[in-house]
MARPABA-460833 format. One record per atom (N, C-alpha, C): atom name; x, y, z. Coordinates in pm, whole numbers, plus 50000, padded with zeros to 5 digits. Example, Ala and Ser with C-alpha at 12.3 -4.5 7.8 and 13.67 -1.06 7.14 Angstrom:
BEGIN
(N (51319 49431 50780))
(CA (51230 49550 50780))
(C (51320 49670 50780))
(N (51285 49775 50708))
(CA (51367 49894 50714))
(C (51290 50003 50787))
% end
This chain:
BEGIN
(N (76196 51306 74192))
(CA (76323 51328 74121))
(C (76438 51270 74200))
(N (76529 51200 74137))
(CA (76638 51136 74206))
(C (76736 51236 74264))
(N (76810 51193 74367))
(CA (76908 51278 74432))
(C (77043 51264 74361))
(N (77042 51281 74230))
(CA (77165 51263 74154))
(C (77241 51395 74146))
(N (77371 51388 74161))
(CA (77452 51509 74143))
(C (77461 51542 73996))
(N (77487 51669 73966))
(CA (77504 51709 73827))
(C (77625 51636 73770))
(N (77608 51579 73652))
(CA (77715 51507 73586))
(C (77767 51592 73471))
(N (77886 51647 73483))
(CA (77942 51728 73376))
(C (77967 51641 73254))
(N (77915 51682 73142))
(CA (77936 51617 73014))
(C (77904 51468 73019))
(N (77780 51437 73058))
(CA (77733 51299 73059))
(C (77718 51247 72917))
(N (77709 51115 72902))
(CA (77700 51054 72770))
(C (77557 51009 72740))
(N (77506 51049 72625))
(CA (77369 51016 72586))
(C (77346 50866 72580))
(N (77445 50791 72536))
(CA (77430 50646 72522))
(C (77396 50581 72656))
(N (77445 50639 72765))
(CA (77414 50588 72899))
(C (77282 50642 72950))
(N (77258 50770 72927))
(CA (77137 50836 72978))
(C (77010 50773 72920))
(N (77009 50750 72789))
(CA (76885 50713 72721))
(C (76830 50578 72766))
(N (76913 50493 72822))
(CA (76867 50360 72864))
(C (76791 50363 72996))
(N (76794 50477 73065))
(CA (76738 50485 73200))
(C (76595 50537 73205))
(N (76538 50574 73089))
(CA (76407 50640 73088))
(C (76314 50582 72982))
(N (76185 50595 73010))
(CA (76082 50547 72917))
(C (76011 50661 72845))
(N (76010 50779 72906))
(CA (75942 50895 72848))
(C (76039 51011 72843))
(N (76053 51070 72725))
(CA (76143 51183 72705))
(C (76062 51306 72667))
(N (76064 51406 72756))
(CA (76006 51536 72726))
(C (76117 51622 72668))
(N (76098 51675 72549))
(CA (76208 51743 72479))
(C (76164 51881 72430))
(N (76244 51980 72461))
(CA (76224 52114 72410))
(C (76261 52117 72262))
(N (76217 52218 72190))
(CA (76245 52225 72047))
(C (76359 52322 72014))
(N (76333 52452 72022))
(CA (76435 52550 71983))
(C (76550 52547 72084))
(N (76671 52529 72031))
(CA (76789 52518 72115))
(C (76831 52375 72141))
(N (76740 52280 72115))
(CA (76771 52139 72135))
(C (76766 52064 72003))
(N (76657 52083 71927))
(CA (76634 52015 71800))
(C (76675 52101 71681))
(N (76657 52229 71694))
(CA (76697 52321 71587))
(C (76719 52460 71646))
(N (76774 52551 71567))
(CA (76807 52684 71617))
(C (76699 52786 71584))
(N (76580 52737 71556))
(CA (76471 52824 71514))
(C (76454 52825 71363))
(N (76560 52784 71291))
(CA (76556 52777 71145))
(C (76613 52643 71096))
(N (76734 52611 71140))
(CA (76807 52495 71089))
(C (76811 52383 71192))
(N (76785 52261 71146))
(CA (76783 52144 71235))
(C (76923 52104 71277))
(N (76931 52037 71394))
(CA (77056 51979 71442))
(C (77052 51829 71412))
(N (77116 51782 71305))
(CA (77107 51640 71266))
(C (77146 51542 71376))
(N (77245 51577 71457))
(CA (77290 51486 71563))
(C (77179 51462 71665))
(N (77105 51567 71699))
(CA (76996 51554 71796))
(C (76883 51468 71740))
(N (76851 51489 71614))
(CA (76744 51412 71551))
(C (76782 51265 71542))
(N (76906 51237 71505))
(CA (76952 51099 71498))
(C (76945 51033 71635))
(N (76981 51107 71740))
(CA (76980 51053 71876))
(C (76841 51011 71917))
(N (76741 51094 71886))
(CA (76603 51062 71925))
(C (76544 50953 71835))
(N (76584 50950 71711))
(CA (76537 50842 71622))
(C (76586 50705 71669))
(N (76694 50703 71745))
(CA (76751 50577 71792))
(C (76688 50527 71922))
(N (76591 50600 71975))
(CA (76520 50551 72093))
(C (76445 50423 72056))
(N (76423 50337 72155))
(CA (76351 50212 72133))
(C (76203 50241 72107))
(N (76135 50151 72036))
(CA (75992 50175 72004))
(C (75905 50199 72127))
(N (75938 50135 72241))
(CA (75853 50152 72360))
(C (75879 50285 72431))
(N (75988 50354 72395))
(CA (76020 50481 72461))
(C (75942 50594 72395))
(N (75868 50667 72476))
(CA (75782 50774 72425))
(C (75861 50903 72409))
(N (75834 50973 72298))
(CA (75899 51099 72266))
(C (75791 51207 72261))
(N (75799 51302 72353))
(CA (75698 51408 72362))
(C (75769 51543 72363))
(N (75748 51621 72260))
(CA (75805 51755 72255))
(C (75716 51851 72334))
(N (75779 51925 72426))
(CA (75708 52024 72506))
(C (75774 52158 72479))
(N (75701 52247 72413))
(CA (75758 52372 72366))
(C (75681 52493 72419))
(N (75755 52598 72453))
(CA (75693 52726 72487))
(C (75665 52806 72361))
(N (75603 52742 72265))
(CA (75562 52807 72141))
(C (75415 52848 72156))
(N (75383 52978 72149))
(CA (75246 53021 72172))
(C (75156 53002 72050))
(N (75170 52887 71986))
(CA (75088 52851 71871))
(C (75042 52706 71887))
(N (74936 52667 71817))
(CA (74890 52528 71826))
(C (74999 52431 71780))
(N (75004 52315 71845))
(CA (75111 52219 71816))
(C (75107 52162 71676))
(N (74988 52157 71615))
(CA (74980 52095 71482))
(C (75061 52172 71378))
(N (75092 52299 71407))
(CA (75173 52378 71314))
(C (75320 52331 71315))
(N (75360 52266 71425))
(CA (75499 52219 71437))
(C (75520 52079 71384))
(N (75412 52002 71370))
(CA (75425 51861 71332))
(C (75492 51846 71197))
(N (75445 51918 71096))
(CA (75502 51904 70962))
(C (75647 51951 70957))
(N (75678 52058 71032))
(CA (75817 52105 71037))
(C (75909 51994 71088))
(N (75868 51926 71195))
(CA (75952 51820 71251))
(C (75966 51703 71155))
(N (75861 51673 71082))
(CA (75870 51563 70986))
(C (75969 51596 70875))
(N (75977 51723 70835))
(CA (76074 51760 70733))
(C (76217 51750 70785))
(N (76234 51751 70917))
(CA (76367 51738 70976))
(C (76418 51594 70971))
(N (76329 51499 70942))
(CA (76372 51361 70929))
(C (76345 51272 71048))
(N (76246 51309 71131))
(CA (76212 51223 71243))
(C (76142 51097 71194))
(N (76188 50984 71242))
(CA (76125 50857 71209))
(C (76063 50791 71332))
(N (76109 50829 71450))
(CA (76048 50777 71574))
(C (75914 50848 71595))
(N (75813 50775 71641))
(CA (75684 50836 71671))
(C (75700 50946 71775))
(N (75622 51052 71758))
(CA (75631 51161 71857))
(C (75496 51232 71866))
(N (75480 51302 71976))
(CA (75368 51395 71993))
(C (75426 51529 72036))
(N (75346 51634 72019))
(CA (75390 51768 72057))
(C (75282 51834 72141))
(N (75325 51901 72247))
(CA (75236 51986 72326))
(C (75305 52121 72340))
(N (75233 52227 72308))
(CA (75291 52361 72318))
(C (75219 52441 72426))
(N (75286 52546 72470))
(CA (75220 52640 72561))
(C (75098 52701 72494))
(N (75103 52708 72360))
(CA (74986 52756 72285))
(C (74867 52664 72301))
(N (74892 52532 72303))
(CA (74783 52436 72327))
(C (74720 52458 72464))
(N (74806 52474 72564))
(CA (74756 52494 72700))
(C (74681 52627 72710))
(N (74736 52732 72649))
(CA (74670 52862 72651))
(C (74532 52855 72586))
(N (74523 52785 72474))
(CA (74395 52770 72405))
(C (74293 52699 72493))
(N (74338 52598 72567))
(CA (74248 52525 72657))
(C (74196 52618 72767))
(N (74281 52705 72817))
(CA (74239 52799 72922))
(C (74147 52907 72866))
(N (74181 52958 72749))
(CA (74101 53065 72689))
(C (73962 53018 72650))
(N (73951 52892 72608))
(CA (73821 52840 72568))
(C (73724 52832 72684))
(N (73776 52838 72807))
(CA (73691 52834 72926))
(C (73651 52973 72974))
(N (73706 53075 72912))
(CA (73683 53214 72957))
(C (73602 53289 72852))
(N (73472 53282 72862))
(CA (73383 53340 72761))
(C (73333 53480 72796))
(N (73362 53527 72917))
(CA (73306 53654 72962))
(C (73404 53771 72952))
(N (73530 53747 72983))
(CA (73628 53855 72988))
(C (73659 53908 72848))
(N (73692 54035 72842))
(CA (73736 54099 72717))
(C (73888 54105 72720))
(N (73950 54046 72618))
(CA (74095 54037 72611))
(C (74154 54137 72512))
(N (74269 54190 72547))
(CA (74356 54261 72453))
(C (74468 54164 72418))
(N (74487 54133 72291))
(CA (74591 54039 72249))
(C (74716 54116 72212))
(N (74812 54114 72302))
(CA (74941 54180 72281))
(C (75030 54083 72203))
(N (75043 54106 72074))
(CA (75116 54017 71985))
(C (75030 53970 71869))
(N (74909 54022 71860))
(CA (74813 53977 71758))
(C (74863 53999 71616))
(N (74945 54102 71595))
(CA (74991 54133 71459))
(C (75085 54025 71405))
(N (75141 53940 71493))
(CA (75233 53836 71447))
(C (75190 53696 71487))
(N (75077 53685 71557))
(CA (75030 53553 71598))
(C (74878 53552 71610))
(N (74813 53511 71503))
(CA (74668 53494 71507))
(C (74630 53348 71528))
(N (74726 53257 71506))
(CA (74698 53114 71513))
(C (74647 53068 71649))
(N (74694 53132 71754))
(CA (74661 53087 71888))
(C (74511 53093 71916))
(N (74440 53180 71846))
(CA (74296 53197 71871))
(C (74208 53133 71764))
(N (74268 53060 71670))
(CA (74188 52996 71565))
(C (74083 52902 71626))
(N (73957 52925 71588))
(CA (73849 52839 71633))
(C (73800 52865 71774))
(N (73855 52966 71842))
(CA (73813 52999 71978))
(C (73727 53125 71975))
(N (73613 53116 72039))
(CA (73524 53232 72049))
(C (73564 53312 72172))
(N (73637 53419 72151))
(CA (73689 53499 72261))
(C (73653 53646 72236))
(N (73614 53714 72340))
(CA (73586 53857 72328))
(C (73717 53933 72323))
(N (73736 54010 72216))
(CA (73861 54082 72194))
(C (73837 54230 72176))
(N (73937 54309 72210))
(CA (73934 54452 72185))
(C (74071 54498 72141))
(N (74074 54600 72055))
(CA (74200 54662 72014))
(C (74235 54781 72102))
(N (74147 54811 72197))
(CA (74165 54925 72288))
(C (74202 54873 72426))
(N (74327 54893 72467))
(CA (74373 54841 72596))
(C (74288 54893 72711))
(N (74229 55011 72696))
(CA (74149 55069 72804))
(C (74012 55004 72818))
(N (73973 54920 72723))
(CA (73846 54848 72732))
(C (73866 54702 72772))
(N (73989 54663 72790))
(CA (74020 54522 72819))
(C (74005 54489 72967))
(N (73964 54365 72992))
(CA (73963 54310 73128))
(C (74092 54234 73156))
(N (74148 54172 73050))
(CA (74266 54089 73063))
(C (74353 54106 72939))
(N (74479 54064 72950))
(CA (74573 54073 72838))
(C (74630 53934 72808))
(N (74625 53893 72682))
(CA (74693 53774 72634))
(C (74824 53820 72571))
(N (74936 53770 72623))
(CA (75068 53812 72577))
(C (75137 53703 72496))
(N (75159 53731 72366))
(CA (75234 53640 72279))
(C (75343 53714 72202))
(N (75363 53841 72231))
(CA (75453 53925 72151))
(C (75598 53879 72160))
(N (75672 53903 72052))
(CA (75816 53883 72052))
(C (75881 53992 71969))
(N (76012 54004 71981))
(CA (76084 54113 71918))
(C (76218 54061 71868))
(N (76255 54100 71748))
(CA (76383 54057 71694))
(C (76499 54129 71764))
(N (76617 54072 71749))
(CA (76732 54120 71825))
(C (76761 54268 71804))
(N (76742 54318 71683))
(CA (76776 54457 71653))
(C (76657 54553 71660))
(N (76541 54504 71702))
(CA (76425 54592 71718))
(C (76444 54687 71836))
(N (76367 54795 71835))
(CA (76371 54894 71942))
(C (76320 54832 72072))
(N (76403 54816 72174))
(CA (76360 54750 72298))
(C (76256 54829 72377))
(N (76236 54957 72343))
(CA (76136 55039 72413))
(C (76001 55041 72340))
(N (75990 54961 72236))
(CA (75872 54962 72149))
(C (75742 54949 72227))
(N (75739 54864 72329))
(CA (75615 54837 72401))
(C (75606 54907 72536))
(N (75695 55000 72563))
(CA (75696 55062 72696))
(C (75567 55136 72729))
(N (75510 55205 72631))
(CA (75386 55278 72658))
(C (75271 55182 72686))
(N (75268 55069 72616))
(CA (75166 54968 72642))
(C (75183 54910 72782))
(N (75306 54883 72822))
(CA (75332 54834 72957))
(C (75283 54935 73060))
(N (75305 55065 73035))
(CA (75256 55169 73126))
(C (75104 55160 73142))
(N (75034 55141 73031))
(CA (74888 55134 73036))
(C (74840 55010 73111))
(N (74905 54898 73087))
(CA (74867 54774 73156))
(C (74884 54789 73306))
(N (74995 54849 73347))
(CA (75021 54869 73489))
(C (74920 54966 73549))
(N (74896 55078 73481))
(CA (74804 55178 73536))
(C (74661 55128 73543))
(N (74623 55036 73452))
(CA (74488 54980 73450))
(C (74475 54853 73536))
(N (74587 54811 73597))
(CA (74589 54693 73685))
(C (74533 54569 73615))
(N (74576 54548 73491))
(CA (74523 54436 73412))
(C (74603 54307 73436))
(N (74535 54196 73459))
(CA (74605 54067 73466))
(C (74652 54026 73327))
(N (74775 53976 73321))
(CA (74836 53938 73194))
(C (74862 53787 73195))
(N (74826 53722 73083))
(CA (74846 53578 73069))
(C (74948 53557 72957))
(N (75066 53510 72996))
(CA (75179 53499 72904))
(C (75185 53359 72847))
(N (75165 53348 72715))
(CA (75160 53218 72648))
(C (75296 53168 72601))
(N (75402 53241 72632))
(CA (75539 53194 72607))
(C (75630 53252 72715))
(N (75655 53177 72823))
(CA (75739 53228 72931))
(C (75886 53246 72897))
(N (75932 53195 72782))
(CA (76072 53214 72745))
(C (76104 53362 72734))
(N (76218 53401 72790))
(CA (76262 53540 72775))
(C (76337 53558 72643))
(N (76413 53457 72605))
(CA (76490 53464 72480))
(C (76482 53330 72409))
(N (76496 53333 72277))
(CA (76505 53211 72197))
(C (76579 53244 72068))
(N (76659 53149 72022))
(CA (76732 53172 71898))
(C (76640 53161 71777))
(N (76666 53246 71679))
(CA (76607 53236 71547))
(C (76723 53243 71449))
(N (76782 53126 71421))
(CA (76908 53124 71349))
(C (77018 53173 71441))
(N (77095 53270 71397))
(CA (77202 53326 71481))
(C (77155 53444 71564))
(N (77032 53488 71541))
(CA (76977 53602 71614))
(C (76905 53555 71739))
(N (76908 53637 71844))
(CA (76844 53603 71970))
(C (76720 53691 71989))
(N (76604 53629 71975))
(CA (76478 53701 71991))
(C (76446 53729 72137))
(N (76380 53842 72162))
(CA (76317 53866 72291))
(C (76175 53811 72281))
(N (76143 53714 72366))
(CA (76012 53649 72360))
(C (75917 53710 72462))
(N (75797 53656 72468))
(CA (75693 53713 72554))
(C (75737 53719 72700))
(N (75815 53619 72744))
(CA (75862 53619 72882))
(C (75948 53739 72917))
(N (76015 53794 72818))
(CA (76097 53914 72839))
(C (76008 54031 72882))
(N (75895 54045 72813))
(CA (75803 54154 72846))
(C (75726 54125 72974))
(N (75698 53997 72999))
(CA (75634 53958 73125))
(C (75723 53996 73242))
(N (75855 53977 73227))
(CA (75948 54014 73333))
(C (75945 54164 73360))
(N (75935 54243 73253))
(CA (75924 54388 73270))
(C (75802 54424 73354))
(N (75691 54356 73326))
(CA (75569 54380 73402))
(C (75587 54340 73549))
(N (75646 54224 73571))
(CA (75665 54176 73708))
(C (75753 54270 73788))
(N (75855 54325 73725))
(CA (75946 54416 73795))
(C (75876 54546 73834))
(N (75763 54573 73772))
(CA (75686 54692 73807))
(C (75562 54657 73889))
(N (75558 54535 73939))
(CA (75446 54495 74023))
(C (75325 54445 73947))
(N (75342 54409 73821))
(CA (75230 54362 73739))
(C (75184 54223 73780))
(N (75064 54188 73733))
(CA (75000 54060 73762))
(C (75016 53971 73639))
(N (75106 53873 73646))
(CA (75135 53788 73530))
(C (75116 53641 73567))
(N (75044 53569 73481))
(CA (75031 53423 73491))
(C (75100 53362 73370))
(N (75188 53264 73395))
(CA (75262 53201 73286))
(C (75194 53072 73244))
(N (75163 53061 73115))
(CA (75100 52942 73058))
(C (75204 52862 72980))
(N (75303 52809 73048))
(CA (75408 52732 72982))
(C (75516 52698 73082))
(N (75622 52631 73035))
(CA (75734 52599 73123))
(C (75793 52726 73183))
(N (75828 52729 73310))
(CA (75840 52616 73403))
(C (75713 52587 73483))
(N (75604 52653 73451))
(CA (75481 52632 73528))
(C (75441 52484 73525))
(N (75423 52427 73642))
(CA (75393 52284 73651))
(C (75260 52249 73585))
(N (75172 52347 73568))
(CA (75042 52318 73506))
(C (75056 52268 73362))
(N (75161 52310 73292))
(CA (75182 52259 73156))
(C (75218 52112 73159))
(N (75303 52073 73254))
(CA (75339 51932 73267))
(C (75218 51849 73308))
(N (75135 51903 73396))
(CA (75015 51832 73438))
(C (74916 51819 73322))
(N (74915 51919 73234))
(CA (74834 51916 73113))
(C (74877 51801 73022))
(N (75008 51784 73009))
(CA (75064 51673 72931))
(C (75034 51540 72999))
(N (75044 51538 73130))
(CA (75026 51415 73207))
(C (74886 51356 73192))
(N (74788 51439 73157))
(CA (74651 51390 73140))
(C (74642 51280 73034))
(N (74733 51283 72936))
(CA (74733 51181 72832))
(C (74827 51065 72865))
(N (74886 51069 72986))
(CA (74979 50965 73029))
(C (74939 50918 73169))
(N (74825 50853 73181))
(CA (74769 50822 73314))
(C (74856 50732 73401))
(N (74942 50651 73341))
(CA (75026 50559 73419))
(C (75172 50605 73423))
(N (75191 50735 73408))
(CA (75325 50791 73406))
(C (75400 50766 73536))
(N (75524 50718 73525))
(CA (75612 50702 73640))
(C (75721 50809 73629))
(N (75720 50902 73722))
(CA (75812 51015 73713))
(C (75958 50972 73718))
(N (75985 50861 73784))
(CA (76123 50814 73792))
(C (76177 50766 73658))
(N (76086 50748 73562))
(CA (76125 50700 73429))
(C (76108 50809 73322))
(N (76101 50936 73368))
(CA (76084 51049 73276))
(C (76206 51139 73278))
(N (76240 51193 73162))
(CA (76353 51286 73150))
(C (76311 51406 73068))
(N (76340 51525 73119))
(CA (76320 51649 73044))
(C (76451 51692 72983))
(N (76452 51720 72852))
(CA (76572 51764 72781))
(C (76549 51906 72731))
(N (76633 52000 72774))
(CA (76615 52138 72734))
(C (76744 52216 72734))
(N (76738 52337 72681))
(CA (76855 52423 72673))
(C (76850 52541 72768))
(N (76738 52555 72841))
(CA (76717 52675 72922))
(C (76694 52638 73067))
(N (76782 52685 73153))
(CA (76772 52653 73295))
(C (76642 52704 73357))
(N (76604 52828 73324))
(CA (76493 52894 73392))
(C (76356 52837 73354))
(N (76348 52766 73243))
(CA (76220 52709 73203))
(C (76225 52557 73202))
(N (76311 52498 73121))
(CA (76317 52353 73106))
(C (76361 52283 73235))
(N (76469 52330 73293))
(CA (76528 52259 73407))
(C (76451 52287 73536))
(N (76411 52410 73559))
(CA (76328 52440 73676))
(C (76194 52370 73665))
(N (76135 52369 73545))
(CA (76007 52302 73525))
(C (76016 52154 73558))
(N (76124 52090 73514))
(CA (76144 51948 73544))
(C (76155 51925 73694))
(N (76228 52011 73761))
(CA (76245 51997 73906))
(C (76111 52011 73978))
(N (76030 52105 73934))
(CA (75900 52126 73998))
(C (75806 52009 73973))
(N (75820 51944 73857))
(CA (75738 51828 73825))
(C (75799 51700 73884))
(N (75915 51715 73942))
(CA (75986 51606 74009))
(C (76031 51496 73914))
(N (76091 51539 73803))
(CA (76153 51444 73711))
(C (76296 51489 73685))
(N (76378 51399 73632))
(CA (76517 51429 73600))
(C (76526 51517 73476))
(N (76643 51578 73458))
(CA (76660 51671 73346))
(C (76799 51662 73287))
(N (76805 51692 73158))
(CA (76930 51700 73084))
(C (76940 51839 73022))
(N (77042 51915 73060))
(CA (77069 52045 72999))
(C (77165 52025 72883))
(N (77124 52067 72763))
(CA (77214 52064 72648))
(C (77268 52205 72625))
(N (77395 52212 72593))
(CA (77462 52342 72579))
(C (77463 52387 72433))
(N (77346 52378 72371))
(CA (77333 52416 72230))
(C (77235 52532 72211))
(N (77201 52600 72322))
(CA (77100 52705 72311))
(C (77123 52821 72406))
(N (77014 52865 72469))
(CA (77013 52992 72542))
(C (77106 52994 72663))
(N (77101 52891 72746))
(CA (77182 52896 72869))
(C (77331 52899 72839))
(N (77374 52825 72737))
(CA (77515 52827 72699))
(C (77554 52962 72641))
(N (77465 53024 72563))
(CA (77493 53157 72510))
(C (77510 53258 72625))
(N (77425 53244 72726))
(CA (77436 53331 72844))
(C (77568 53305 72917))
(N (77604 53180 72933))
(CA (77730 53146 73001))
(C (77849 53210 72932))
(N (77851 53199 72800))
(CA (77963 53254 72725))
(C (77966 53407 72731))
(N (77847 53469 72723))
(CA (77842 53615 72725))
(C (77887 53671 72860))
(N (77868 53593 72966))
(CA (77906 53638 73101))
(C (78038 53580 73149))
(N (78106 53502 73061))
(CA (78234 53438 73093))
(C (78224 53355 73221))
(N (78118 53273 73230))
(CA (78096 53188 73346))
(C (78152 53048 73322))
(N (78194 52985 73428))
(CA (78227 52844 73419))
(C (78097 52763 73419))
(N (78106 52637 73381))
(CA (77988 52550 73383))
(C (77934 52537 73526))
(N (78025 52530 73623))
(CA (77985 52520 73762))
(C (77911 52646 73807))
(N (77956 52762 73764))
(CA (77888 52887 73799))
(C (77750 52895 73734))
(N (77741 52848 73610))
(CA (77612 52851 73539))
(C (77507 52770 73612))
(N (77547 52654 73664))
(CA (77452 52561 73726))
(C (77459 52563 73878))
(N (77511 52672 73935))
(CA (77527 52679 74080))
(C (77393 52678 74153))
(N (77294 52747 74100))
(CA (77165 52756 74167))
(C (77061 52663 74106))
(N (77063 52645 73977))
(CA (76968 52558 73907))
(C (77046 52439 73854))
(N (77022 52322 73911))
(CA (77107 52206 73882))
(C (77032 52100 73802))
(N (77070 52080 73676))
(CA (77016 51968 73599))
(C (77074 51837 73649))
(N (77009 51728 73617))
(CA (77061 51596 73654))
(C (77183 51562 73569))
(N (77177 51599 73441))
(CA (77286 51570 73346))
(C (77313 51694 73262))
(N (77432 51697 73203))
(CA (77468 51803 73108))
(C (77538 51738 72989))
(N (77499 51776 72868))
(CA (77568 51735 72745))
(C (77595 51860 72661))
(N (77702 51856 72583))
(CA (77729 51966 72492))
(C (77617 51977 72389))
(N (77583 51863 72327))
(CA (77473 51856 72231))
(C (77395 51728 72258))
(N (77268 51729 72226))
(CA (77190 51606 72240))
(C (77248 51501 72146))
(N (77283 51387 72201))
(CA (77343 51280 72123))
(C (77488 51257 72156))
(N (77552 51352 72225))
(CA (77693 51334 72263))
(C (77706 51219 72363))
% end
């Protein structure tokens, strides 16, 4: 990763000419969970044919479910998608012996489609926990506290297929699986993250890019703790867009841009992708 200082309000027209591979987050960058951001889509459609566009999302579902959604948004540039769900499925397919409790099964069955995995609905019979749960903004935040108590008391390892703590769904801010993973960690729980910022997700993507030059790669995201830290750990440059979670946090805490990025420093910052 280059030793570039953070550039306040950099210009996309300059940034895009410096890279050959663009890793791009979805929610908060391309759309708000419901509605697309036309300016961001136009910006990526204007990439040159030789420039690769790869969406990397902490969505705990198979990537093929996102392909059609993106096509309806009007993408004309070729793209591929890799999700934390894809990586989780690859890991789960190798684990045929353990009995899993799927925390989030009532709202996400897609992650296990076609995978032969031993499952139980009884947390006390589980060897491991797969975490994909999320909660809407107005849901009871204590809803899963008793389950967390059981996981801690049973010393169960938890595998979190969406490390995001929050993500927008329209104007509402969901609590994602990472939010509950943090609760476990604060109580001494054993949590493995299967998604950004874990470098293993980037290495999973890299398997299909054998001649990748990190100096020619850029990660574009809205979340410092996942997108920007993940890029730093993979040793590539990053662009923070202020159209999602980190900007919402900055405004809620009345922080300056300098305060927001004091500890986690992206290479570039734009208000919106395409500015």
